[in-house]
N, C-alpha and C positions, 0 to 999 in steps of 0.2 A: 308688943305690936300684936294683936288678934287678927287670926286671917283664918280662911275656911277654904278646903278644898274637897273636890269632887273627882272621883275616877270616871270616865266615859268608857263604855265597855260595848264591845262588838258583838251582836247575836247573827250569826250567818244564818241560822235557820231558825227564825224564834218560837218555832212551835215545839222545838226541842230544848230550849230554856238552858242553852249551851252558851255563856258571856266568856269574853275575853277582854282584859284591860287592855287599851289601845291609846288612851289619852288623860291628860291631868289638866283641871281649871283649879285656880287658886284666887282668890280675892281677898282684898284689903278693904273693910268697912273704912276705916281711918283715912288711909291714903285715897281711895278709888282705884290704886289699881288693880288689873286683871291680868292674868298669864294665864295662856293655852298652850298646850304642846300635844301633838300625835305626832304617832309612828306609824308614819306608812310603810316602813320597811316589815314590823311586824304585823299589820295587816296583810302584807305580800307573803309572808313564811304562812299566816293563818290558812288565807286562799289556797296556796300551793298543797300545804298539808292535806287540805278537804277536798281539793279538787274542784275550787269556785273560781268562776270567773271574776275578772276585776267587776266591782259594782260602783257605776256612776251614781248611784243613790248614796253610798256609803260617801264617796269624794264630796259630792253636795253637801251631805249632813256634816261633815268635817269643817268644810269652809264655813259654812254659817256658824259652827261654833268658833272657829277662828274668829271671826268676825267679831264675836262677844268682846275681845279684847281690843277691837278697833272702833267701837261704838261710842256717840257723844251721850249716851244715855248712860251713866254708872250702873253695872252689874251690881246687883246687891244679893245678900243669901235669899232672900224670897225667892228671887227668880230661879236660883238653884233648887230650891225646895220645890218650886213647880214641874222644872225639868226633871226631877228625881220619879215625880208621881206620874208623869205624862208618858206613856208608852210608845214610843216613836220607831215603832218597825225595827230596823236591825240595829239602832244605835241604842244605849240606854246610858242614864246617868244614876249614880249612886246617891245617897242622901249626902249632902255635905257635912263635913266635921270640923271641930274648930280647932285651931293649931294657935299656940302663943308662940311668938317669935321673940328671944330675949337680945335687947339689943345690948352687949356689953360692952362694945367699942364704940367710945363716942364719934370714933373719926369714919365710921360706916354709914352711910345711908340707909334710910328706911328701904329705898329700892333696890340699892346692894344688897342688904339681907334678904329681902323678898326673892330676889332672883337666886341667891345661893341657896335658900332651904327650898325655894320651887324645884330647882335643879336635882338636888339631893333627893328628893320625893317622888321626881320624876323615875330616875335611874333604880329606887327601891322597889316603886310599885308597878310602873309600867315596862321599862326597857328591860330588852332580853340580853342574852350573854354577847351578840355583835355588838350591841350600841353600847354595853360596858366596855367592850374592849375598844371603841371608837371613842368613848369618852376618855378613858385613858391615854388615846394616841392624839386625839385632836384637842381637847379640852374645851370645845364649846365655843362660848363667847366670853371665857375666862380672862383673855387679855383687856378685852375691854373694862372688864371689871378691875383687875388690877391697875389700870391706868387712872381709872377713878377715883380706887380708894388713895392711890398713892398722890395724886394730883391736886386732891382735897387738902393735903397735910404740907403740899409744896407752897409757901408764900409766895414764891417769884411766880407758878404757873396761876395760883387763884387769885392774885392781883391783877392779872390780864385777861383771865376768862372765866366764864361761869361753866361749871362741872356737872354734867349730867341734868342738862335743861332740855324742857319742852316747850317749844316756840308756841303751842297752842296756849301759853299760859300769858302770851300778850295778848289781851284783849281788844286792843284796837285793830290788830291785824287779823285775830281770830274771826273777829266780827265781818269783815271785808270777804274772806275766800276760804273755801274749804281746804285745811291744812292737813297734809299726811300727819297721821300721829306717830313721828318719830323722835325719840328723845336723843337728841345729839351728844355725844360723850365731851363735847367741848365746843363753846361758842364765845365770839367777841367781835367788836367791829373798831375799824380805823380807817373811814372813808369807805370800805365795803366790808362784806361779813367774812370773818375768820372761822373757819370750824372745821369738825370733822366727827365721822362715825364710824365705830368698828362694825364691820359685817361679819358675821357670822357665817362659814362656809360650810359648817357641819349640820345643815337643815338639808329639806328636800330641794330638789331644783326649783320647782313651783316656788315655794317659799322663799328661797335666795331671789330668784326672778323678782318678786312682788317686793322683797325688801331693797333690792338696788333700785328698783323704779321709785318706790316712795322717796327714798333718799334724794334723789336726783330731782324728784319732782319739788321736794321741799327746799332744794338747793336755787332752784328755777324760781320759786317763789320769794325767796330770801333775797335774791339777786334784782327781781324786779321792783319788789318795794322798799328796797333799801339802800343798794349801790347809789352813790352820789356823783358817779361820773362814770368814763367810758374804761370798758377792762385795760388793764395795764398792761396785760400779760402774767401777771403774776398767780398763781395757782393757789386761791387761799381756802378753798373748800375741797377737804381731803376724804378719800374713800380708803377707809385703812382694812388692810388684810393682813390676818396672823399667816406666816411662812409657814406655821408648824402645821395649819392645816390645808396645805397644799394636795394632800395624799386625799381628800373627801373627793366624794365622785363629782359633783359639780365645779369644782375648783377650777378645772382648765376653762369649763366655758363661761364662768364668772369673768375670770380674766379677761378672755378673749371679749367679753360684753363691755366691759368697763373701758378698756383701751380703747374700743371703738366708737365710743361715748363721748370720753374726755379728751380727746384727742385735739379738737378745737373749740374746749370749753374751759370756763376758768375753773375746772376740778383736775386733783391730782390722785393719782392711785398711789396708795403709799404702802409700800409692803414691809410689814414689821417683822423681825425676828426677835429682836433685843429691844425691851419696851424701856429700859433706862435710858439707852440710846435715843430711842424716839422722843422720850421726854424733854432730853437737853435739847434736840431738835426743835422742837416746840417753843419750849423756852426761850430759845436764841432767836427764833422768828419772832415771838410776841413783843419781845422786850425791844428788837430790834425796829420792827414797826409801829411799837406804841401802841399796841391794842390794848383797849379797855374791853372789861367783861360786859358783856351785852346788854345785862340788866343796867349798867349805867350808862352805856352808849344809846341804846335805844330811847331813853330819855329825852337826848336831845336831838332825837331825828324819826320825825312821824312818817309812817309808811304814805308812799306817795298814790 
């Protein structure tokens, strides 16, 4: 799989032509996937070392770049090349470079391979020592990746669930409403939607808040368009947290926010430490509830 990546650099004083790597963008022309990540911790360290106040212009530029991963228009290499020659004040883009990702394991999806390679490249080119330490301690979104890898080769689970599914692929639904672009870790149907999404706590608080909101918004849309009856009290849509990440900065606030929101909603906050035990719990639930993969179930249930 051929991909391209570009580093994003911060120029606190453009006249001095001093640049610091603060972000990474990776695109896959084959799949249309886009990965964007910035190190706001690194920006803070740079500003502190240079005696510079926090810049709202820089934050706006980073948010605009992060929006590239959410855009409905696919980001191509030509756009990255354009960004690399366009001088944009305190933020600069390096020329995109090609990167071939070999798919040696047929059980690994292209999305998982892209995520793994992007993560390694980010920590090689952008992350500082503090982030490297945090990576070892918290594992990023690795638990979700491990779940998807194991679930795809688990016949009992794959017989009931779609793994790593983007609801935007449902054209009939996507044409009716602007859906959040959230790739659910698993989804199925049984008269209502059964699904789950791992939330990475090792991101900035603003990104974490946005990820929680987008996931909940997607669940609201699915419930509105597809639930065939009143809520039975079962919490079948899960927001999943890795308990090994609870030492991260935004974990306590995230827990408090999710617990408040899910109290009277059909959403379950699932705190996971042992991924194998969690998979057994999911397998038991979907078998007992006779859940079908969403791609099968949705053919029989048009959105209202």
